[in-house]
Steps between C-alpha positions, in 0.01 A plus 500: 500500500289191526310408186212259430497447135416835364399651834720675748409326830727699727848599617750388756832615648720199566808538720766240488723417791824308417610213702817274466540275193305740272170420673251779519180572704231712360252734667222715361416763775135586493461324164417381256247782439220296334133432545444239776369247240834535304737460799548115474586509136725815549697317767552207259613739221743679731648161599546402143688826431733436778606155420818618303610695806570174703226620736410270784154654579284803466337701780210734414322739725197629305245767606218251458227415759483158627215272361452122527445463125821686418710306764365178339593604150852615625556158658402324186736705305794409743508826710451477877516732814869576569456503878713812531421867459724763331245765449206594739196260448264759640504868443309820513376670183397869486274618221624840395229553253291623781492867599719597796195555720371157419836340582505682833139387570603137446765527778453422866406806706829506683710488180312806369551677834872433501544620144324832597691524821835463315392782258401726801831432672703603213647167385690557186509245203733521199640298211868446493776311317716508819574128571695581811203678658279210415746251629547694837123465574479146363801386719313621816195317403701178440677524826169529687315229307792271445519460126797537259553797276653482150812704436506838330589344171185303489283803535721685238417222258131528566504885435699450181288219379168675556623849438222759542266215593663434823378722773676563830281706739605617841315657792654727765416716791715803501842388374480148614399221251262256651352313234610343158311325218614357164237417242540419127260545219448307187227639276183551694615273809729584797655281769640604828845323549668622808433757769418567857474731796798576717306542818573866531216769540229232559260754643485656157420173313749578207483158331109528452553824304796354311298207377206727409727723311658197311154390406394847368837548318448170314145597419620826344736293281223293368519195726167318541616206726744549787633176661603548857700184462421239753292376785531181707479172317178391643173670533386514865832559657510744775554838338760710673774745423570589148219282355234657718646842394459410135143374544394826655532655148215286363544352155449134412681200632615275220612141537720343231531135417848494631837362365480213257774293360563227244803308355665615192775247437362207703834336611603828653180568679596356835784752505249773454271370774775478760725792404349736248165574670669572833737737347224697320300506817798633705572773241146622533514571869 
């Protein structure tokens, strides 16, 4: 909790990475959760709380929109752009307070058509806790798109940590799984974390229906904001592949201020700049 005299100003989850000689590096993913005007002071408060941890530096990645006045206030308080990104700086947010027909109406025409095509062609979607099924599809996606996949234990830990709020959803045509999606829910918000389409049964457009069913499943569970988790870092980039696919679902593109850092124990700060931030950025890929 972050307090300002008698007022609770916000909250933050701070993760510590240990380094040799008892030095630590601190990271607040998607935090601190405060009003934009409170962000400079909140980062100062977090730094002060970390001094006893032999902490070299603090990296924060808040869901706050960029603004010149805020960036000036942050700089005056000793916090500056980190120059690295652990979490996506741009993302797509879906408003699930809308009725399903209104959500469909906000999509691109082709996206709506492909959802209905998948329904007509008998694509099946289902929730599961079977990590092996999920990994079998994700491994095919990773081989095609050339990205690394975490091991089974990593996903076991996600399911254990989130319990019933972790949702594995699969799509299939006949007996063959062709799509997988992992989303997590906290309160009235949900985030997609991992997923993809294997490339099988493309004519049936299974991943369009899988995404739609995930949205509707979260809506039924009371989610009002669904984060599709990540677009390219800069507006105006050529939109292709998965980003173009996401944007077909409508929603609102949100841009966050990006990662910020500041020294905690000043003599250790150079170690943080040259080692700690790179380690955190690498762990986020």
